[in-house]
N, C-alpha and C positions, 0 to 999 in steps of 0.2 A: 572450576569449570566456567567457561565464558560462552554465552550465546553470541555468535558473531554473524549469523546469516539465517534468512528464511528463503527457501526455494519454492517457487510456484511451478507446478507441472502443467503444461498447456499443450494443446494441439496446434497452436499457432504462435511460435516464439516471437516472430517478427512483430506481429500485431500487438501482443501483450507487452512486449518490450517498448514499443513506440508509445503505448498508452501510459506506462509508468514513467517514461521520459517526459511526456507532457505534464503528467501529474506532479512530478518532483522537480522538474527543471534540470535534472541531471542526465548527462549523456551516458548511455550504457556502454560497457566494454563487451563487444561481441566476439567471443572466442571461436565459436563455430556457428553454423546455422541452427544448431540444437541447444546452444547455451549462451546466456548473456548475464552480466552482473551490473547492478547499479551500486556504486560505492557511495553510501550515504554516511553522514556523520553518525557514528555509533554503531552502525551495522551495515550489512550487505543484503540487498534484495537480489536474489538469483532467480532467473527464469530459465527453465529447461523443458525440453520435449520429453516424451515418454522414453526415449532412448537413453536418457540419463539416469534411469532407475531400472532395476531388474524386473523382467516379466510384467506382471500386472500390479506391481507394488503401489502404484499411484494412478489414479484415474483423473484425467483433465476435467476441469469445470464441474467437479462433483462436491466441492467443499460447501458445507452448510453449517459449520460449527466454529471456524476460526476467523479472526479478524486480523488484517494487517493494519497496524496503527502507526501514525506519524504525528509527532508533536510539532505544531506550527506556531509561529509567533502570533498570528491573528487569524482565527478560523473564519471569521466573517469576510475578511479580505481574500482569503483563499477560495471561499465559496464564490465570490464575485469573479476572481481570476479564472477559476475552473469553468465557469459558465461561458467564458470567452475562448478558452483553449481546448476544451474537451466537448466536441459536438456529440459524442456518444456516451456522455456521463449519465448514469442512472442514480438519481438521488433517492436514498431510502429515508433519510431524516435531515431536514435543513438544520442549520446551526441551532443548537438547543443547550440550555444550561442543565447539566446532569446533577443529581443529588450529591455526588461526591466532589463537586466543585470544578469540573471541567466543562468547557463549552465544546460541543462535539458535533461533527458533521459526518453522517454515514452515507456512503455511496458504494456502488458495485463496479468492479472492473469488468472488462468484456467477457471474462469467463464466469462471472457471477460472484467472485470472492468479495466479501465485505471489506471495506476500507473505512477506518475511523481516522479522521483528521481532528485533532483536539488541541485546545489551548487551556492550560490550567489557569483559572481565574480567581478562585478563593485562596486565601492565605494558606489553608491546609493543603490544598491541591498543589500549590506552588512548592510548599515545603517537602512534599513527597517525591518530587522529581529529582532524578540524578543530575549531577552537575553537567 
């Protein structure tokens, strides 16, 4: 089994897609007004409206337990870049060295989903990363 995608359900596909385009620097593929994908190295970030899931299976902007994580080359440089390109960024935690050896930045997307940008910095953290 391979995990290939995470899909975020939102009430505003265009706005959330634009946010993630600015965050990642990747242009999304917009298949319909209700569904877009960002093809990232190693995985796909999909963004869909409630019409992409049956009934009330998913509630937009209700996540309070999952994080969307992105490994970056330099979390401090990303923090500086995001301050320039994301005027609506909500920082939860500025770049901080975590006990497991990652330097981590936590922020929220417009729907409130937590995003973790991290850079492995200790030898152990670097060794744990997939190629």
